[in-house]
C-alpha positions as CSV (number, residue, x, y, z in Angstrom):
1,M,-149.4,-65.8,86.4
2,D,-148.4,-63.3,83.3
3,Y,-152.0,-62.6,82.3
4,P,-152.8,-58.9,83.6
5,W,-156.7,-60.0,84.4
6,P,-158.2,-56.8,83.2
7,G,-161.7,-58.1,84.7
8,N,-160.3,-58.8,88.0
9,V,-161.2,-61.6,90.2
10,R,-164.7,-61.6,88.1
11,E,-162.9,-62.4,85.1
12,L,-160.5,-65.2,87.0
13,E,-164.0,-66.8,88.1
14,N,-165.3,-67.0,85.0
15,V,-162.1,-68.4,83.3
16,I,-162.0,-71.1,86.0
17,E,-165.7,-71.9,85.9
18,R,-165.9,-72.3,82.1
19,T,-163.0,-74.5,82.0
20,M,-163.9,-76.6,84.8
21,V,-167.0,-77.4,82.8
22,L,-165.3,-78.3,79.7
23,T,-162.6,-80.4,81.3
24,D,-162.7,-84.2,83.0
25,R,-159.8,-83.1,85.4
26,I,-159.7,-82.1,88.8
27,E,-156.8,-79.5,88.4
28,I,-156.9,-77.0,85.5
29,H,-153.9,-77.3,83.4
30,T,-152.3,-74.5,80.5
31,D,-153.2,-76.1,77.6
32,E,-157.2,-76.1,78.8
33,L,-157.3,-72.4,79.3
34,P,-158.8,-70.1,76.4
35,E,-156.1,-68.9,74.0
36,E,-156.4,-65.2,75.1
37,I,-155.4,-66.0,78.5
38,R,-152.2,-68.3,77.7
39,M,-150.8,-65.6,74.7
40,G,-152.0,-63.0,76.3
41,P,-154.0,-59.5,75.5
42,D,-152.3,-58.7,72.6
43,A,-151.5,-62.3,71.2
44,H,-153.4,-61.7,67.8
45,E,-152.1,-58.1,67.4
46,P,-148.5,-58.2,66.4
47,W,-148.6,-54.1,66.2
48,P,-148.5,-51.3,68.3
49,A,-152.1,-50.2,68.7
50,S,-151.0,-46.6,69.2
51,S,-149.5,-46.7,65.6
52,I,-151.6,-46.2,62.3
53,S,-148.2,-45.8,60.2
54,L,-148.9,-48.5,57.3
55,K,-145.1,-48.4,56.8
56,A,-144.3,-49.3,60.3
57,N,-147.2,-52.0,61.0
58,T,-146.1,-53.6,57.6
59,M,-142.7,-54.0,58.9
60,V,-143.7,-55.5,61.9
61,L,-145.9,-58.1,60.2
62,E,-143.7,-58.7,57.9
63,K,-141.0,-59.7,60.5
64,A,-143.0,-61.7,62.4
65,L,-144.5,-64.0,59.2
66,I,-140.7,-64.3,58.2
67,Q,-139.7,-65.4,61.8
68,R,-143.0,-68.0,61.7
69,A,-142.0,-69.5,58.3
70,L,-138.6,-70.0,59.7
71,Q,-139.7,-71.9,62.4
72,E,-142.3,-73.5,60.7
73,T,-139.8,-74.9,58.2
74,N,-137.3,-75.6,61.0
75,H,-135.2,-72.7,59.5
76,N,-134.9,-74.1,55.9
77,R,-135.0,-70.7,54.2
78,T,-135.5,-72.0,50.9
79,R,-139.1,-73.9,52.0
80,A,-139.7,-70.6,54.0
81,A,-139.2,-68.5,50.9
82,K,-141.7,-70.7,49.3
83,L,-144.1,-70.5,52.1
84,L,-144.1,-66.8,51.9
85,E,-144.4,-66.6,48.2
86,I,-141.0,-64.4,47.7
87,S,-137.5,-65.3,46.2
88,H,-135.1,-66.9,48.3
89,P,-132.6,-63.7,47.9
90,T,-135.3,-61.4,49.0
91,L,-136.1,-63.5,51.7
92,L,-132.5,-63.0,52.6
93,S,-132.5,-59.4,52.4
94,K,-135.4,-59.0,54.2
95,M,-133.9,-61.1,56.9
96,K,-130.8,-59.2,56.7
97,A,-133.0,-55.9,57.4
98,Y,-134.6,-57.1,60.1
99,R,-131.9,-58.7,61.8
100,I,-133.0,-62.2,61.7
101,S,-130.5,-65.0,61.6
């Protein structure tokens, strides 16, 4: 429901046909849909497409990676810092700067 369907009905028909071919079920479940449909059109691009500022995009990417590392480590900051290959104090500093709790 949240996907904008830029290809309109034709795109919807193609997704339904492709998904039905790949599943054994009578109904289509969300987990069977292509990732771009489930996650949205900008899921793989965490920065604004209109901005080419290296500084701004680096900050957005850095924040997203910190949040992902914290999520993957169940918010264990020491393990997240190791996963990110930065020191624990650096992680804490960046979390404060990006207002990540």
